[in-house]
C-alpha angles and dihedrals in degrees: 000000000000090000091050094049092048091053090048090053092046092052093048092047092053092049094050098041103043103063121145125237128179123227088207088077085089122072121247112258124241112265111241093201129114114328125220122255090259092058097087112159095184119077105152091067088090088099091065111106114211132183093202125101092226135014143164138185118204138174108239098214102046099023089232114161113225102176136006141181117182089332099171098045110123109234137160108270102196111201093349079087088080091073087079090040089056093042092060090045092051089046091052092050091049091049095048097247090125135007129219090243096050114122118241122199108206117235127219090253095054091046092052094063114120130198118053108008148142091235097244121181132224110271093017113137126227135165118247088247093054090053092043096054089044089056094042098046108025096025088232110191093197091054092047093054092046090056093048091051091047092054103037105019094244139026091245092058091045091052089053088056090047091057092046091051089048090054089050092054093051095252098159099170099051137103123166123201100172139013099243108048095240102152108185093108106021123094103184104036097125140136138164135243091249092050089049088053091052095052091043090053089057098043096055088060085077116086090197088067098043088051086073109018095075099046125096100215145008136154147228136195091056092305097310097109115054119212114207121192114250089210107081091188088079087070102046110017115088111238097008112162100176144237136173142313133195143177140176135149092264098043100039111207118332138174145171104207121187127193135172130207130162092354095307117117117198134194119206116187123191124184129184101008113166098231139016092247094051092046089055092045091051092050093048091048092057093045092049088051093050096048092046099047105035145046133193112241105205129178107182126221109272148165108264114180147307117280125199118250120218119200094006139119090247129052098225143358139200121255127206137203114232091219131248138224132184136169114233140168111278093239090058099048100095093042097065112115129199130207126195119224103189125153121236089233140004127213128236141265095056132148129236109266095026114147113244102160146345146232112234119208118202143172121206089344095307115119111238097182143301143238126222121246108214141188117258098215149015111275118199118213120239116263126203091265092050090051093047092051091048093051092047088050092052091048091050091050090049092052091050094053093045089053093054 
């Protein structure tokens, strides 16, 4: 009888513990990635007067466009091109293709570059870091080409990678023909303000770039050659972190200016301004507008609570929020509400990272977005043997208590 009773309990236990549940019961969250050109949050920026042909203001974290003027028009970018050059260099450093202390012997081709330069000579030796900061700070064409040749073997091969990376980032109005932006002989070397914002957004993820892009001066050649930043905003604009200037007769005066205040990182792109001063004025006007009108609402990823596990090898597990960020009007920032949708229990088996709920963010009853709530670990479902062992353990514990 004891054996029959045990089998009956075992059968009932399996039926009650192993019940299916679908994670698809919860709606997918809104992707807070790069927005399309049409997704422009700002509308009151119409009063901003700009001299530039094209311009855009973008939030670096969410990709939200706050202001735009002819944002998709293909135009020559001059040395703003080097944002993509530097992005590939930064990627190569991150991926271990090159190291900052690697030695680079300058080629005749690199030494022949005109325009902004550090006047390097064929056969001269620099470290990758020296060439990097020369390109970031002083917009040195010779340094940029030397880096491209070090990474890809030739400038042509590097340019191919530039165009491939542009495609990956969704830069639909961009074609690169060189790594410098020199445009005397090129015919299709073009990009747009929106595309520049996209590659700027990617570049400022690299600390190795931000280390130099926001400083006014540095040096190479043991302090004998001073590098002065071509971006004057780093001197007089509060929170400026970079990023890149450019000017030629074809391009006019261009800039991608980045600045960070109160956790919000903005990208202001100006193309085709008539003078350097008007370019800087335009870039500053957009940044001022962005910081005055908007704030970044950010709810970081965090551990939430323990949730019961049904049919699993553990009784409970921790769940986490994936985090959420959204750019909002400054006046709305403190009125955002959040609501937790967490189940009382989850059912095994379930994989680490599986979505089991969400946090909903709303303003005046309107949903703004949501964040996934996920499981922190793999949880194996109970098998027949696991259940049998658990039941035998419970029986043994009961007998021990009865004997006391």
